[in-house]
ZAMARGU-4260 file (C-alpha; in steps of 0.2 Angstrom, whole numbers, plus 5000, padded with zeros to 4 digits):
<rodrens>
0) 5516/5422/4913 | 5508/5437/4921 | 5493/5427/4926 | 5504/5415/4935 | 5513/5429/4944
5) 5496/5436/4949 | 5490/5420/4956 | 5506/5418/4966 | 5505/5435/4973 | 5487/5433/4978
10) 5489/5415/4985 | 5504/5421/4996 | 5495/5436/5004 | 5478/5429/5005 | 5485/5414/5015
15) 5494/5426/5026 | 5478/5436/5029 | 5469/5420/5033 | 5482/5415/5045 | 5482/5432/5054
20) 5463/5429/5056 | 5465/5412/5063 | 5478/5418/5076 | 5467/5433/5080 | 5480/5445/5074
25) 5467/5456/5065 | 5477/5473/5067 | 5491/5465/5057 | 5479/5463/5042 | 5475/5482/5043
30) 5493/5486/5042 | 5496/5473/5029 | 5483/5480/5017 | 5490/5497/5018 | 5507/5491/5012
35) 5499/5479/4999 | 5489/5492/4989 | 5505/5501/4986 | 5514/5486/4978 | 5514/5483/4959
40) 5508/5465/4961 | 5492/5471/4970 | 5488/5484/4957 | 5490/5470/4943 | 5477/5459/4952
45) 5461/5457/4943 | 5444/5463/4951 | 5440/5446/4958 | 5456/5444/4968 | 5456/5462/4974
50) 5438/5459/4980 | 5443/5443/4989 | 5457/5451/4999 | 5446/5466/5003 | 5433/5455/5009
55) 5445/5447/5022 | 5450/5465/5028 | 5432/5469/5030 | 5430/5453/5041 | 5445/5459/5051
60) 5437/5475/5055 | 5421/5466/5060 | 5431/5454/5072 | 5439/5470/5080 | 5421/5475/5084
65) 5423/5490/5072 | 5407/5486/5063 | 5404/5503/5055 | 5422/5502/5047 | 5418/5485/5042
70) 5402/5490/5033 | 5411/5504/5024 | 5425/5493/5018 | 5413/5479/5012 | 5403/5491/5002
75) 5417/5502/4995 | 5431/5490/4993 | 5422/5474/4990 | 5405/5477/4982 | 5411/5492/4971
80) 5426/5482/4965 | 5415/5467/4961 | 5400/5477/4953 | 5405/5473/4935 | 5416/5458/4938
85) 5409/5444/4929 | 5421/5431/4937 | 5414/5433/4954 | 5403/5418/4959 | 5385/5424/4966
90) 5388/5415/4983 | 5404/5425/4986 | 5395/5442/4982 | 5381/5435/4994 | 5394/5432/5008
95) 5399/5450/5008 | 5381/5456/5008 | 5378/5443/5022 | 5392/5450/5032 | 5386/5468/5030
100) 5369/5462/5037 | 5377/5454/5052 | 5388/5470/5055 | 5372/5481/5055 | 5364/5469/5067
105) 5378/5472/5079 | 5376/5490/5077 | 5357/5487/5082 | 5351/5494/5065 | 5339/5479/5064
110) 5329/5484/5049 | 5344/5488/5038 | 5352/5471/5044 | 5336/5462/5039 | 5337/5469/5021
115) 5355/5463/5018 | 5352/5446/5026 | 5337/5443/5016 | 5345/5448/5000 | 5360/5437/5004
120) 5349/5422/5008 | 5339/5424/4992 | 5355/5423/4982 | 5361/5408/4991 | 5345/5399/4989
125) 5345/5402/4970 | 5363/5397/4967 | 5363/5379/4962 | 5382/5378/4965 | 5380/5383/4983
130) 5382/5368/4995 | 5367/5362/5005 | 5378/5362/5020 | 5383/5380/5018 | 5365/5385/5015
135) 5360/5376/5031 | 5373/5387/5040 | 5365/5402/5033 | 5348/5397/5038 | 5354/5394/5055
140) 5363/5411/5056 | 5347/5420/5049 | 5336/5410/5061 | 5347/5417/5076 | 5345/5435/5069
145) 5326/5433/5069 | 5327/5425/5086 | 5336/5440/5093 | 5323/5451/5084 | 5309/5442/5094
150) 5301/5436/5078 | 5297/5418/5083 | 5287/5414/5067 | 5302/5418/5055 | 5316/5411/5067
155) 5307/5394/5069 | 5305/5393/5050 | 5323/5396/5047 | 5329/5384/5061 | 5318/5370/5054
160) 5325/5373/5036 | 5343/5372/5044 | 5339/5355/5053 | 5331/5348/5037 | 5347/5352/5027
165) 5359/5346/5040 | 5350/5329/5041 | 5354/5327/5023 | 5372/5328/5026 | 5385/5316/5035
170) 5393/5321/5051 | 5381/5335/5056 | 5374/5329/5073 | 5383/5343/5082 | 5376/5356/5070
175) 5358/5348/5073 | 5361/5349/5091 | 5366/5367/5091 | 5350/5372/5081 | 5339/5362/5093
180) 5347/5372/5107 | 5342/5388/5098 | 5325/5382/5097 | 5325/5378/5116 | 5331/5395/5120
185) 5318/5404/5109 | 5304/5393/5115 | 5307/5397/5133 | 5309/5415/5129 | 5291/5415/5122
190) 5285/5405/5136 | 5281/5390/5126 | 5288/5378/5139 | 5281/5362/5133 | 5288/5365/5116
195) 5305/5369/5124 | 5304/5352/5133 | 5301/5343/5117 | 5317/5351/5109 | 5327/5347/5125
200) 5322/5329/5123 | 5328/5329/5104 | 5344/5337/5108 | 5348/5326/5123 | 5343/5311/5112
205) 5357/5316/5099 | 5369/5317/5113 | 5364/5300/5120 | 5367/5292/5103 | 5382/5302/5098
210) 5391/5307/5114 | 5408/5310/5106 | 5401/5322/5092 | 5394/5335/5104 | 5406/5348/5111
215) 5405/5350/5130 | 5401/5368/5128 | 5386/5365/5117 | 5380/5351/5129 | 5382/5363/5144
220) 5372/5376/5135 | 5358/5364/5132 | 5358/5360/5151 | 5358/5378/5156 | 5343/5382/5144
225) 5334/5366/5151 | 5337/5373/5168 | 5329/5389/5164 | 5314/5381/5156 | 5311/5370/5172
230) 5314/5386/5183 | 5300/5395/5173 | 5289/5380/5176 | 5293/5381/5195 | 5301/5364/5194
235) 5316/5370/5205 | 5323/5353/5209 | 5325/5348/5191 | 5330/5366/5187 | 5345/5365/5199
240) 5350/5348/5193 | 5351/5354/5175 | 5360/5370/5180 | 5373/5360/5190 | 5376/5348/5175
245) 5379/5363/5165 | 5391/5371/5177 | 5401/5354/5179 | 5405/5355/5161 | 5412/5373/5162
250) 5425/5383/5170 | 5428/5401/5173 | 5445/5400/5165 | 5440/5392/5149 | 5422/5397/5146
255) 5419/5413/5157 | 5404/5419/5147 | 5394/5403/5149 | 5400/5400/5167 | 5393/5417/5171
260) 5376/5412/5164 | 5376/5396/5174 | 5380/5406/5190 | 5366/5418/5186 | 5354/5403/5183
265) 5358/5396/5200 | 5356/5413/5208 | 5338/5414/5201 | 5334/5397/5207 | 5340/5402/5224
270) 5330/5418/5223 | 5314/5408/5220 | 5318/5398/5235 | 5321/5414/5244 | 5339/5410/5248
275) 5344/5428/5245 | 5362/5427/5252 | 5366/5412/5240 | 5358/5421/5226 | 5367/5437/5229
280) 5384/5427/5231 | 5382/5419/5214 | 5377/5435/5205 | 5392/5444/5212 | 5403/5431/5205
285) 5395/5432/5189 | 5396/5451/5189 | 5415/5450/5192 | 5417/5438/5177 | 5407/5449/5166
290) 5417/5465/5170 | 5433/5455/5166 | 5426/5450/5149 | 5421/5468/5145 | 5439/5473/5149
295) 5444/5461/5136 | 5433/5468/5122 | 5417/5457/5125 | 5400/5465/5121 | 5393/5476/5136
300) 5375/5468/5133 | 5380/5453/5143 | 5383/5463/5159 | 5365/5471/5157 | 5358/5454/5162
305) 5369/5453/5177 | 5364/5470/5184 | 5346/5466/5180 | 5346/5450/5190 | 5356/5458/5204
310) 5343/5472/5205 | 5329/5460/5206 | 5337/5451/5221 | 5339/5467/5230 | 5322/5473/5227
315) 5315/5456/5233 | 5326/5457/5248 | 5319/5474/5252 | 5335/5484/5249 | 5327/5496/5237
320) 5342/5508/5235 | 5354/5495/5230 | 5341/5488/5218 | 5339/5505/5210 | 5358/5508/5209
325) 5361/5492/5199 | 5346/5495/5188 | 5352/5512/5183 | 5368/5504/5179 | 5359/5492/5167
330) 5350/5507/5159 | 5366/5516/5156 | 5373/5502/5146 | 5357/5496/5137 | 5352/5514/5131
335) 5369/5522/5132 | 5365/5538/5122 | 5347/5540/5128 | 5340/5555/5137 | 5334/5551/5154
340) 5320/5558/5165 | 5323/5562/5184 | 5319/5544/5189 | 5333/5538/5177 | 5320/5531/5165
345) 5324/5533/5146 | 5313/5544/5135 | 5307/5530/5123 | 5303/5541/5108 | 5321/5547/5107
350) 5330/5531/5114 | 5338/5517/5104 | 5340/5501/5114 | 5352/5487/5111 | 5338/5475/5115
355) 5319/5479/5117 | 5315/5464/5127 | 5328/5468/5140 | 5322/5486/5140 | 5305/5480/5144
360) 5312/5470/5158 | 5322/5484/5165 | 5307/5496/5165 | 5297/5483/5174 | 5310/5482/5188
365) 5308/5501/5189 | 5290/5499/5192 | 5293/5486/5205 | 5304/5498/5214 | 5290/5512/5214
370) 5277/5499/5220 | 5289/5493/5234 | 5291/5511/5239 | 5272/5514/5239 | 5270/5498/5250
375) 5283/5504/5262 | 5277/5522/5263 | 5259/5522/5257 | 5263/5538/5248 | 5252/5536/5232
380) 5265/5547/5222 | 5275/5531/5220 | 5260/5521/5213 | 5257/5536/5201 | 5275/5534/5195
385) 5272/5515/5193 | 5257/5518/5182 | 5265/5532/5172 | 5280/5520/5169 | 5268/5507/5162
390) 5265/5519/5147 | 5284/5517/5143 | 5282/5498/5141 | 5267/5501/5130 | 5277/5512/5119
395) 5291/5499/5117 | 5278/5486/5113 | 5271/5498/5100 | 5288/5501/5093 | 5291/5482/5092
400) 5275/5478/5084 | 5276/5489/5069 | 5293/5481/5065 | 5285/5464/5061 | 5280/5461/5043
405) 5269/5446/5046 | 5253/5444/5057 | 5259/5428/5065 | 5275/5437/5071 | 5265/5451/5079
410) 5253/5438/5088 | 5267/5428/5095 | 5276/5444/5102 | 5260/5452/5109 | 5255/5436/5117
415) 5272/5436/5126 | 5270/5454/5133 | 5251/5453/5137 | 5254/5452/5156 | 5261/5469/5157
420) 5244/5477/5153 | 5236/5467/5167 | 5248/5475/5180 | 5245/5492/5173 | 5226/5489/5175
425) 5228/5484/5193 | 5238/5499/5197 | 5226/5511/5188 | 5211/5504/5197 | 5220/5504/5214
430) 5223/5523/5211 | 5205/5525/5206 | 5199/5517/5222 | 5210/5528/5233 | 5208/5544/5225
435) 5191/5543/5216 | 5198/5552/5201 | 5190/5546/5185 | 5206/5549/5176 | 5213/5533/5183
440) 5197/5523/5178 | 5200/5529/5160 | 5219/5524/5162 | 5213/5506/5167 | 5202/5506/5152
445) 5215/5512/5140 | 5227/5498/5145 | 5213/5485/5143 | 5206/5491/5126 | 5224/5494/5120
450) 5226/5475/5120 | 5210/5471/5111 | 5213/5465/5093 | 5228/5476/5091 | 5236/5465/5078
455) 5219/5464/5068 | 5218/5483/5069 | 5236/5485/5062 | 5232/5472/5048 | 5216/5482/5044
460) 5226/5498/5044 | 5239/5491/5033 | 5226/5484/5021 | 5217/5500/5020 | 5233/5510/5018
465) 5238/5498/5004 | 5222/5499/4994 | 5220/5518/4995 | 5238/5523/4992 | 5246/5512/4978
470) 5242/5509/4960 | 5231/5495/4954 | 5246/5487/4946 | 5256/5486/4962 | 5240/5479/4971
475) 5239/5466/4958 | 5258/5461/4959 | 5256/5460/4978 | 5241/5449/4977 | 5250/5437/4965
480) 5265/5436/4977 | 5254/5433/4992 | 5244/5420/4982 | 5261/5411/4977 | 5266/5411/4996
485) 5249/5404/5001 | 5250/5391/4987 | 5267/5385/4994 | 5260/5385/5012 | 5246/5374/5007
490) 5258/5362/4998 | 5269/5362/5013 | 5254/5358/5025 | 5247/5344/5014 | 5264/5336/5009
495) 5269/5319/5016 | 5286/5318/5006 | 5299/5330/5001 | 5294/5343/5015 | 5312/5349/5016
500) 5312/5356/4998 | 5294/5363/5000 | 5299/5372/5016 | 5313/5380/5006 | 5302/5385/4992
505) 5289/5392/5004 | 5303/5402/5013 | 5308/5410/4996 | 5290/5415/4992 | 5289/5423/5009
510) 5305/5432/5005 | 5299/5438/4988 | 5283/5445/4996 | 5292/5453/5011 | 5305/5461/4999
515) 5291/5468/4988 | 5282/5476/5003 | 5298/5484/5009 | 5301/5491/4991 | 5284/5498/4991
520) 5286/5507/5008 | 5302/5516/5001 | 5293/5521/4985 | 5276/5526/4992 | 5279/5537/5008
525) 5260/5540/5011 | 5257/5521/5012 | 5273/5520/5023 | 5266/5534/5035 | 5248/5527/5036
530) 5254/5509/5038 | 5265/5512/5053 | 5253/5524/5062 | 5252/5519/5080 | 5235/5512/5084
535) 5227/5521/5099 | 5210/5517/5107 | 5196/5529/5103 | 5191/5542/5116 | 5177/5537/5128
540) 5166/5552/5125 | 5167/5547/5106 | 5161/5530/5109 | 5148/5535/5121 | 5141/5548/5109
545) 5139/5534/5096 | 5131/5522/5107 | 5112/5518/5106 | 5104/5524/5122 | 5098/5506/5126
550) 5115/5498/5124 | 5130/5494/5136 | 5147/5489/5130 | 5155/5476/5142 | 5174/5474/5139
555) 5183/5460/5149 | 5201/5458/5153 | 5207/5442/5161 | 5223/5444/5172 | 5232/5431/5181
560) 5220/5433/5197 | 5206/5444/5192 | 5192/5447/5179 | 5191/5465/5175 | 5175/5471/5166
565) 5173/5489/5160 | 5155/5494/5157 | 5151/5508/5145 | 5134/5516/5142 | 5129/5532/5134
570) 5129/5541/5151 | 5139/5530/5162 | 5156/5522/5164 | 5162/5510/5178 | 5172/5494/5181
575) 5169/5478/5191 | 5183/5467/5198 | 5180/5449/5202 | 5191/5434/5206 | 5198/5424/5192
580) 5203/5408/5201 | 5203/5389/5198 | 5184/5388/5203 | 5178/5400/5189 | 5190/5393/5177
585) 5184/5375/5180 | 5166/5382/5180 | 5168/5390/5163 | 5176/5374/5155 | 5162/5363/5161
590) 5148/5375/5157 | 5155/5377/5139 | 5156/5358/5137 | 5138/5356/5143 | 5132/5369/5130
595) 5141/5359/5116 | 5132/5342/5121 | 5113/5341/5120 | 5114/5325/5130 | 5122/5335/5145
600) 5111/5344/5157 | 5116/5362/5159 | 5121/5365/5177 | 5111/5380/5184 | 5124/5381/5198
605) 5138/5383/5186 | 5128/5395/5175 | 5124/5406/5190 | 5142/5406/5196 | 5148/5413/5179
610) 5134/5425/5179 | 5139/5432/5196 | 5157/5433/5192 | 5155/5441/5175 | 5138/5450/5174
615) 5128/5452/5190 | 5135/5468/5198 | 5136/5477/5181 | 5119/5473/5176 | 5112/5478/5192
620) 5121/5495/5190 | 5116/5499/5172 | 5098/5499/5176 | 5082/5493/5167 | 5083/5504/5152
625) 5098/5494/5145 | 5092/5480/5134 | 5107/5477/5123 | 5124/5471/5128 | 5139/5471/5116
630) 5152/5459/5124 | 5171/5461/5120 | 5177/5445/5128 | 5195/5439/5133 | 5203/5422/5135
635) 5191/5408/5140 | 5176/5420/5138 | 5178/5419/5119 | 5171/5402/5120 | 5156/5407/5131
640) 5138/5410/5124 | 5133/5423/5136 | 5115/5422/5132 | 5114/5404/5138 | 5118/5410/5156
645) 5105/5410/5169 | 5101/5426/5179 | 5103/5420/5197 | 5091/5434/5203 | 5077/5430/5190
650) 5067/5415/5196 | 5054/5416/5182 | 5065/5416/5166 | 5077/5403/5160 | 5090/5411/5150
655) 5099/5428/5149 | 5093/5430/5131 | 5075/5432/5137 | 5081/5449/5145 | 5095/5455/5134
660) 5100/5456/5116 | 5119/5451/5115 | 5131/5454/5102 | 5150/5453/5102 | 5166/5462/5095
665) 5184/5460/5095 | 5188/5478/5101 | 5179/5494/5105 | 5190/5502/5091 | 5180/5492/5078
670) 5163/5496/5084 | 5159/5510/5073 | 5169/5508/5057 | 5162/5515/5041 | 5146/5505/5038
675) 5136/5502/5022 | 5118/5508/5020 | 5105/5503/5033 | 5095/5492/5021 | 5104/5477/5015
680) 5099/5472/4997 | 5111/5461/4987 | 5112/5443/4994 | 5123/5429/4988 | 5123/5411/4995
685) 5133/5395/4994 | 5128/5378/4999 | 5134/5360/4995 | 5130/5342/5000 | 5147/5337/4994
690) 5153/5321/4985 | 5155/5305/4994 | 5174/5307/4993 | 5175/5323/5003 | 5183/5314/5018
695) 5196/5305/5008 | 5201/5321/4999 | 5203/5330/5016 | 5213/5316/5023 | 5224/5315/5007
700) 5227/5334/5009 | 5231/5332/5028 | 5217/5342/5033 | 5212/5329/5046 | 5217/5312/5052
705) 5211/5296/5060 | 5192/5292/5061 | 5186/5310/5059 | 5172/5312/5046 | 5161/5326/5039
710) 5143/5321/5036 | 5133/5327/5021 | 5123/5343/5024 | 5105/5338/5020 | 5097/5355/5023
715) 5110/5367/5017 | 5103/5369/5000 | 5086/5373/5007 | 5094/5386/5019 | 5102/5395/5005
720) 5086/5394/4994 | 5076/5402/5008 | 5089/5416/5010 | 5089/5420/4992 | 5070/5420/4991
725) 5069/5433/5005 | 5081/5445/4996 | 5078/5439/4978 | 5097/5436/4978 | 5110/5424/4969
730) 5112/5407/4975 | 5126/5394/4970 | 5121/5376/4975 | 5131/5360/4974 | 5142/5360/4959
735) 5140/5378/4957 | 5145/5382/4975 | 5164/5382/4970 | 5178/5392/4977 | 5180/5400/4960
740) 5162/5406/4960 | 5164/5413/4977 | 5180/5423/4973 | 5172/5429/4957 | 5155/5434/4963
745) 5155/5439/4981 | 5165/5455/4982 | 5151/5467/4979 | 5137/5458/4989 | 5129/5466/5005
750) 5126/5449/5012 | 5136/5433/5010 | 5128/5417/5016 | 5139/5401/5017 | 5130/5385/5022
755) 5145/5374/5021 | 5157/5364/5031 | 5171/5372/5041 | 5187/5365/5049 | 5196/5373/5064
760) 5214/5370/5068 | 5217/5376/5086 | 5236/5374/5085 | 5239/5382/5068 | 5226/5396/5064
765) 5232/5398/5046 | 5225/5380/5042 | 5207/5384/5048 | 5196/5385/5032 | 5179/5383/5024
770) 5175/5370/5012 | 5166/5374/4995 | 5160/5360/4984 | 5173/5347/4982 | 5169/5342/4964
775) 5182/5355/4959 | 5200/5353/4961 | 5202/5368/4973 | 5188/5369/4985 | 5197/5375/5002
780) 5194/5393/5007 | 5208/5399/5019 | 5212/5415/5028 | 5225/5419/5015 | 5212/5418/5001
785) 5202/5432/5009 | 5217/5444/5011 | 5219/5445/4992 | 5201/5446/4988 | 5193/5460/4997
790) 5175/5459/5002 | 5162/5474/5004 | 5149/5464/5013 | 5140/5472/5028 | 5135/5454/5034
795) 5143/5437/5032 | 5133/5422/5038 | 5144/5407/5042 | 5132/5393/5047 | 5147/5382/5046
800) 5152/5371/5061 | 5164/5380/5073 | 5166/5395/5062 | 5168/5406/5078 | 5181/5395/5085
805) 5200/5395/5083 | 5216/5397/5093 | 5214/5411/5107 | 5228/5424/5109 | 5228/5434/5125
810) 5219/5451/5121 | 5219/5448/5103 | 5205/5435/5103 | 5201/5420/5092 | 5211/5417/5077
815) 5199/5409/5065 | 5188/5411/5050 | 5177/5424/5058 | 5192/5435/5060 | 5198/5432/5043
820) 5182/5438/5035 | 5184/5454/5045 | 5201/5456/5039 | 5195/5452/5022 | 5184/5467/5022
825) 5167/5461/5030 | 5159/5472/5044 | 5149/5459/5053 | 5149/5440/5055 | 5136/5428/5061
830) 5146/5413/5065 | 5144/5397/5076 | 5153/5392/5092 | 5149/5374/5089 | 5141/5362/5077
835) 5122/5362/5081 | 5108/5353/5071 | 5104/5358/5053 | 5086/5359/5058 | 5088/5372/5071
840) 5101/5381/5061 | 5090/5383/5046 | 5076/5389/5057 | 5086/5402/5066 | 5096/5408/5050
845) 5080/5410/5040 | 5071/5420/5053 | 5087/5431/5056 | 5087/5435/5037 | 5068/5439/5037
850) 5071/5451/5052 | 5086/5459/5043 | 5075/5461/5028 | 5061/5469/5039 | 5074/5482/5044
855) 5079/5476/5062 | 5096/5480/5068 | 5107/5465/5066 | 5109/5461/5084 | 5090/5463/5087
860) 5087/5452/5072 | 5097/5437/5078 | 5090/5440/5096 | 5072/5439/5089 | 5075/5424/5078
865) 5082/5414/5094 | 5067/5420/5104 | 5055/5414/5090 | 5064/5397/5089 | 5063/5395/5108
870) 5044/5399/5108 | 5040/5387/5094 | 5051/5372/5097 | 5047/5357/5108 | 5054/5357/5126
875) 5068/5344/5123 | 5075/5356/5109 | 5077/5371/5120 | 5094/5365/5126 | 5108/5379/5122
880) 5116/5367/5110 | 5102/5370/5098 | 5102/5389/5097 | 5115/5397/5108 | 5129/5393/5096
885) 5126/5407/5084 | 5134/5424/5088 | 5135/5440/5080 | 5152/5448/5079 | 5157/5465/5072
890) 5150/5482/5074 | 5136/5491/5083 | 5121/5494/5072 | 5116/5512/5076 | 5100/5510/5065
895) 5084/5510/5076 | 5071/5497/5075 | 5064/5502/5058 | 5051/5498/5045 | 5057/5487/5031
900) 5058/5494/5013 | 5043/5483/5008 | 5032/5490/5021 | 5037/5508/5016 | 5032/5504/4998
905) 5015/5498/5004 | 5013/5514/5015 | 5018/5525/5000 | 5007/5515/4989 | 4992/5517/5000
910) 4995/5536/5002 | 4996/5538/4983 | 4979/5528/4982 | 4971/5538/4995 | 4976/5554/4986
915) 4969/5549/4970 | 4953/5543/4978 | 4951/5560/4987 | 4956/5570/4972 | 4943/5560/4961
920) 4929/5562/4974 | 4933/5581/4975 | 4931/5582/4956 | 4914/5573/4957 | 4908/5585/4970
</rodrens>
């Protein structure tokens, strides 16, 4: 009888609470619970019922925008009540945890929010009674969380999980449409406009086929996102059509938030068309709507965007004072509790922004104001203020980078923000030109070098911190979790069926690793401190102190309009600026293609143009004593073999290699890492001719498609035998050249030599790989394999096709197997920009290893091996295709041209023999 009374009491009041929420009478619930807790019926409720009622009260606090009170209520009144309550289903407990995460998100405590959301998702995924539809909703919600966190990689993963689950359910077209809209919005924000257009087509296709199922608001939202996408692509006519379609579905009375966004979009289109009055008129209407919404309790963040755009219009109209006034209003809302400097810029170190992406945009507008004042007055104090403010953007980017757990998330974010560094370099060099002060040249170099391989440096820093600060047991468990995530990633990439469930399993494995890493950070404070140390470029004087006297480091930065090159020698430092325009872009594409094809004649005209834009002025300035160049490329230049260029001033020599030794690096910060001994001794080599089924196996595992085929490597065994003979090293050939043997035996070798096939995926760097002998079940070495199996090699030879290729990220460089080996612990990589012939490869690699054995620095050793090849080969094999593919990537070898260990042994032996002869002859006398 008591149980029935309890049920009746619960059902009556639970229904009342839900009705209040439905009718938005949230305050009534807060009063109701005050009365309920005093009643006998409430006190007799079991722990499950009490927690369910308390959960709804927590939701009421949240809906009143009282997130802090909601969090406290969820924790104290719900989770505490349910702590030892066996009756509570896992999914209900997870719902409360999920709501805590969402509340933290709205308080802008993103890291805490992430912990609660991930924990909730893990429970949902492992609850077999939890419906697929509800799980899809949760994936969608967490995808939006990561979208707001600017984590493209994770957000896209969860959105796709949501779509896959929705597709399994009936009557979910509207839900699928909504997720596609989120993917459109995210893609345009990350400037992946072609991907955004693909998602627009998918969304509009759903509407075309199921028009009655899509709410007008959702359709309007897609039109507005489509309009923004076309605006960014400068397709103004289409952008205006899409924006107008969106506005036609909205009204200020019914949907003011979205109507305001539509007005802002139209304003920005008018702004690009320089119709300033129309732009201002639309934005002022939007601002009025936003202010009214705030008075009704909407988030203040929405008005930041309006002030931001209004400021932009006034700046471009030339009304700087109004632009600055509106910008300061936006700052006051976005970083409400910040300390500001005299220019009303927030102190980044002590500021907490509602949104870092908006904060960067506002700082950028403040820079535009300073530069407009400089342009008007020619007073360089404003240009100095603009440059100083660029450092604030750098600080915000740094702060954002360390918040991402996965490498791909960092790459996507940094690729988006790269343009800011080009603007800073431009300002710094302009100040250097005006003042002659070397400080500004150093500032320009700071912003250039700051972009170079910053993610690689963070990943290396994290790996080093992990290895040196945690126990072997923790390292082993982390490796196991990473291996499991990697295994699931491979299964997903190679699957033809059941991709939906595999995607879920991969997400779970990713969560398990992510959670464990967060747990380690909490338990190991030293690891946490070292992992999150901001990466700063080394000081110029330190680099110059370590540079060999005959070497110059040349670092490139490709901005939208300029090629900036910074030249650094032991005693000099200067920069060169040349145009980066369609002419040089096309010349680079064509010249690189000609080098890849032995049947194409290499154009001297194109080569000379590239030489003049990239090298001529700098080479003339460094003088004749410099004979070694270390190139730090950027953008397109990562594909270029510099030594195949022709010096336009040298009429007697064919290629640049005849005058200069050229090596490459990702960053000046990686030039002088801790190196092994000067003399390399232990060698291990792997080669395979592969089975006749290799291509079928790769196609079955979705590694390539269509008519692509890999040929058998006829000379690879001979290449490895020669290398092993030079160093008296280990070799694993054909069946023995297994992935298992590589992982087991390579960790302590000084030199690792792989004469194997490689595959490059230019769209998905994580799928690039090296192929070991395929007679074993597992024969594919991926980047993830190397993260968990640390190498100590000073030199890795990847005489595999395209091993230096991969997807290029601005500043960060090529994401491929060469970079993966560096991240795996190797110091220097000899790799290939394209696939040359086996005959030329074996000649160059053998000569290279002989030169290394004789004690030559690595760059000189490769340089000499190529010169030897060119001097011995027939004229028709001197095309760059045959020899310019191999590049040396990594560190600067500070050892001087030295005598090999063998020669030293001979010299010592002769000395000892002479001594005995002299001593014996003396005794005879």
